[in-house]
C-alpha positions in Angstrom: 58.6 -2.4 -79.7 56.7 -4.9 -77.4 57.4 -8.6 -78.2 54.1 -10.7 -78.8 53.4 -13.3 -76.5 54.8 -16.9 -77.4 52.4 -19.5 -78.3 53.1 -23.3 -78.2 52.5 -23.5 -82.0 54.4 -21.2 -84.4 52.3 -20.1 -87.4 55.5 -20.2 -89.7 58.1 -22.9 -89.1 61.1 -24.3 -90.9 63.0 -27.3 -89.5 66.5 -28.1 -90.9 65.5 -27.1 -94.4 68.0 -27.5 -97.2 68.0 -26.4 -100.8 70.5 -26.7 -103.5 70.9 -25.2 -107.0 72.9 -27.0 -109.5 74.0 -25.7 -112.8 76.5 -27.1 -115.4 79.2 -24.8 -113.7 78.6 -25.0 -110.0 76.6 -26.0 -107.1 74.9 -23.3 -104.8 73.8 -24.3 -101.2 71.1 -21.7 -100.8 69.8 -23.2 -97.5 71.8 -25.4 -95.2 69.6 -27.0 -92.4 67.8 -23.6 -92.0 65.6 -23.6 -88.9 63.4 -20.5 -87.8 59.8 -20.1 -86.6 57.4 -17.1 -86.3 54.6 -16.8 -83.8 51.0 -15.6 -84.7 50.9 -11.8 -85.0 54.7 -11.5 -84.9 56.9 -9.4 -87.3 60.0 -11.3 -88.0 62.8 -9.4 -89.7 65.1 -11.6 -91.7 68.4 -10.0 -92.4 71.4 -11.1 -94.2 73.9 -10.1 -97.1 73.2 -10.7 -100.7 73.1 -14.4 -101.4 72.6 -15.2 -97.9 69.3 -17.4 -98.8 66.7 -14.9 -97.5 64.6 -15.0 -100.8 65.0 -18.8 -101.2 63.6 -19.3 -97.7 60.7 -17.0 -98.6 60.1 -18.9 -101.8 60.1 -22.3 -100.0 57.5 -21.0 -97.4 55.2 -19.6 -100.1 55.4 -22.8 -102.0 57.4 -21.2 -105.0 60.3 -23.6 -104.4 60.4 -27.2 -103.0 63.0 -28.1 -100.5 65.6 -30.7 -100.9 65.2 -31.9 -97.2 63.6 -30.7 -94.0 60.0 -29.7 -93.4 58.2 -26.3 -93.4 54.7 -25.3 -92.6 52.6 -22.3 -92.7 49.2 -21.9 -90.8 49.4 -25.5 -89.9 49.9 -26.7 -93.4 52.9 -28.5 -95.0 54.3 -26.4 -97.7 54.7 -29.6 -99.9 51.9 -31.8 -99.1 49.3 -28.9 -98.5 50.6 -26.4 -101.0 47.1 -25.2 -102.0 46.1 -24.6 -98.5 49.3 -22.6 -97.7 48.6 -20.4 -100.7 45.2 -19.6 -99.5 46.5 -18.5 -96.2 49.3 -16.1 -97.4 50.1 -13.2 -99.5 53.4 -12.4 -100.8 55.2 -9.3 -102.2 58.3 -10.5 -104.2 61.6 -8.4 -105.1 60.0 -7.5 -108.5 56.8 -5.9 -109.3 54.2 -8.4 -110.9 51.5 -6.1 -112.0 50.0 -5.6 -115.4 51.2 -2.4 -117.3 48.3 -2.5 -119.5 45.8 -2.0 -116.8 45.3 1.1 -114.5 46.5 0.9 -111.0 43.0 0.6 -109.8 42.1 -2.1 -112.3 45.1 -4.3 -111.2 44.0 -4.1 -107.5 40.3 -4.8 -108.3 41.3 -7.7 -110.5 43.4 -9.3 -107.8 40.8 -8.7 -105.2 38.3 -10.5 -107.3 40.7 -13.4 -108.0 40.9 -13.6 -104.1 37.0 -13.9 -103.8 36.0 -10.2 -102.9 32.8 -9.0 -104.6 33.1 -6.1 -107.0 32.1 -3.4 -104.7 34.3 -4.6 -101.8 37.2 -5.1 -104.2 36.8 -1.5 -105.5 36.4 0.0 -101.9 39.5 -2.0 -100.8 41.5 -0.8 -103.9 40.6 3.0 -103.2 41.7 2.5 -99.6 45.1 1.0 -100.5 45.7 3.6 -103.4 45.2 6.5 -100.6 47.4 4.7 -98.0 50.2 4.4 -100.4 49.9 7.9 -102.1 48.6 6.4 -105.4 45.2 7.9 -105.5 46.3 10.7 -108.2 47.5 7.9 -110.6 45.1 5.1 -109.8 43.3 5.8 -113.2 46.5 5.9 -115.1 48.1 2.9 -116.9 50.6 1.0 -115.0 53.3 1.2 -117.7 53.3 4.9 -117.3 54.2 4.4 -113.6 57.8 5.2 -112.3 59.7 2.2 -110.7 58.9 3.3 -107.2 55.1 3.7 -108.1 54.9 0.3 -109.4 56.7 -1.1 -106.4 53.9 0.5 -104.2 51.2 -0.9 -106.3 52.6 -4.4 -106.2 52.8 -4.0 -102.4 49.1 -3.0 -102.5 48.2 -6.1 -104.5 49.4 -8.4 -101.7 47.3 -6.4 -99.3 44.1 -6.5 -101.1 42.7 -9.4 -98.9 43.8 -9.9 -95.1 45.6 -13.2 -94.9 47.0 -14.9 -91.7 50.7 -14.6 -93.1 52.2 -11.8 -95.2 55.7 -12.3 -96.7 57.4 -9.1 -97.7 60.6 -9.9 -99.6 62.6 -6.6 -99.6 59.4 -4.5 -100.2 60.9 -1.0 -99.9 63.8 -1.4 -102.3 63.6 1.4 -104.7 61.1 3.5 -102.7 62.0 7.1 -101.5 62.1 7.8 -97.8 58.5 9.3 -97.8 57.0 6.1 -99.6 59.0 3.9 -97.3 57.5 5.4 -94.3 54.0 5.2 -95.6 54.6 1.4 -96.3 55.9 1.1 -92.7 52.6 2.7 -91.5 50.8 0.0 -93.4 52.8 -2.8 -92.0 52.1 -1.5 -88.5 48.4 -1.3 -89.1 48.5 -5.0 -90.6 50.2 -6.0 -87.4 47.8 -4.3 -85.1 45.0 -6.5 -87.1 46.9 -9.6 -86.0 48.5 -10.4 -89.3 51.8 -12.2 -89.1 54.7 -10.6 -91.3 58.0 -12.1 -92.4 59.9 -9.2 -93.7 63.3 -9.7 -95.5 65.2 -6.4 -95.9 68.6 -5.0 -96.6 67.7 -1.8 -94.7 68.7 -2.3 -91.1 66.8 0.7 -90.0 63.7 -0.9 -91.4 64.2 -4.2 -89.2 65.1 -2.1 -86.2 61.8 0.0 -86.7 59.4 -2.8 -87.5 60.5 -6.2 -86.4 59.6 -7.8 -83.1 62.3 -10.1 -83.6 65.3 -10.5 -86.0 67.0 -13.5 -87.7 70.3 -13.1 -89.3 71.0 -15.4 -92.0 74.4 -16.1 -93.9 75.3 -19.0 -96.2 71.9 -20.5 -95.9 71.8 -20.9 -92.1 70.8 -18.9 -89.1 73.9 -17.3 -87.3 71.9 -15.0 -84.9 68.5 -14.3 -83.6 66.7 -12.2 -81.0 65.2 -8.7 -80.6 67.2 -5.7 -82.0 68.3 -4.8 -78.5 69.4 -8.4 -77.7 71.6 -8.4 -80.9 73.2 -5.1 -80.2 73.9 -6.3 -76.6 76.0 -9.0 -77.9 78.5 -6.4 -78.9 79.2 -5.3 -75.3 78.7 -2.0 -73.4 78.0 1.2 -75.2 80.8 3.9 -75.3 81.1 7.4 -73.9 82.7 9.6 -76.8 84.7 12.5 -75.8 86.1 15.3 -78.0 88.6 17.6 -76.6 88.3 21.4 -77.0 91.8 21.5 -78.3 92.7 18.7 -80.7 96.3 18.8 -79.4 95.0 17.5 -76.2 93.8 14.1 -77.8 96.8 12.0 -76.4 96.6 13.7 -73.0 92.8 12.8 -72.8 93.5 9.3 -73.8 96.4 9.2 -71.2 94.0 10.4 -68.5 91.5 7.6 -69.1 94.0 4.5 -69.5 92.2 2.9 -66.5 89.3 2.2 -68.8 91.1 1.0 -71.8 90.0 3.8 -74.2 89.9 3.8 -77.9 91.6 6.6 -79.5 90.2 7.9 -83.0 91.3 10.8 -85.2 89.3 13.5 -83.0 87.7 11.6 -80.3 88.3 9.2 -77.5 85.8 6.4 -76.7 85.6 4.9 -73.2 83.4 1.7 -72.9 80.9 2.0 -70.2 81.5 -1.5 -68.6 79.8 -0.4 -65.5 77.1 1.8 -66.9 76.6 5.1 -64.9 79.4 4.2 -62.3 82.0 4.1 -65.1 80.8 7.4 -66.4 81.0 8.9 -63.0 84.4 7.8 -62.5 85.5 9.1 -66.2 84.1 12.6 -65.3 86.2 12.7 -62.1 89.3 11.9 -63.8 88.6 14.6 -66.5 88.0 16.9 -63.7 91.3 16.3 -62.3 93.0 16.4 -65.6 91.8 19.9 -66.4 91.2 19.1 -70.0 88.5 20.9 -71.6 85.9 19.1 -73.7 84.0 20.4 -76.9 81.6 17.6 -77.0 80.5 14.4 -74.9 78.1 12.0 -76.2 76.8 8.5 -75.7 77.6 6.1 -78.6 75.3 3.2 -78.9 75.7 0.1 -81.0 73.5 -0.2 -84.2 72.2 -3.0 -86.2 74.8 -2.1 -88.8 77.4 -2.9 -86.2 75.9 -6.1 -85.4 75.5 -7.0 -89.2 79.2 -6.4 -89.8 80.3 -8.3 -86.7 78.1 -11.4 -87.6 78.8 -11.6 -91.3 81.9 -9.6 -91.9 80.1 -7.4 -94.4 78.7 -3.9 -94.3 75.0 -3.6 -95.0 74.1 -2.1 -98.5 73.8 1.4 -98.5 70.5 3.2 -99.6 70.9 5.0 -103.0 68.4 7.4 -104.4 65.8 5.6 -106.5 
């Protein structure tokens, strides 16, 4: 994915923002001097384990929360001093659907379109377009209280897209969606990006960030612990591996012994050799294998994933997708 050109002025900016929640029993530091920026037209993926501060950051940027310290701005407006102007420049899809169950899907969309200033005909046309793009046309005339959870989620996302704003915040938008619906939403995000909309996407699905984000920020304990493109973050983990599987499992120790020069890692069925010098290392490994006479059942390139990055940076595995 091509990274957009950088501009001197980010359209979204947080500078050393802190936010603390206090209850009778404990104090939670949700954001700890968090700083991040997003350029116009960029899709920023915000990753982090549960409780990392992702949603709090979105709430501050969308004026739903007031920071304890630090500053934040969207579209040139301060989120505290110019909250009304910020709200006019953004759309937000939160983690939970906020649609009216006693209206039909289409009525919900038209209502929100009218509230955002669209004329009735324009609101209806836009509603029909979004219902079609998110595979909701068949149920657009049904009451939302009859929708499944996934259908309500798609409708909630459609509401945030009724009018084209400068910045769209999507807070874990595909949670609960099946793979087909998720793919459709990805297409909608890509179309909005093509129209120049800036998108801040928090997600638990690393594949989603890899697929959509121009740049990724990893948050843990309320602060940024890493940022860069997906390839840059994967590159932090060192060289990729050449994964070798012997034809005869009994040859596994022999295979590992033949490749000691490259400090291989021996698993239950495979030997992994780090390609520290890329193709040159691979060629030398193949030469050593030829001399050893060991037959291989398989040879493949093992590449790092965002899951590996996530675990290395946070010490936690990313949540696994479950069937909605």
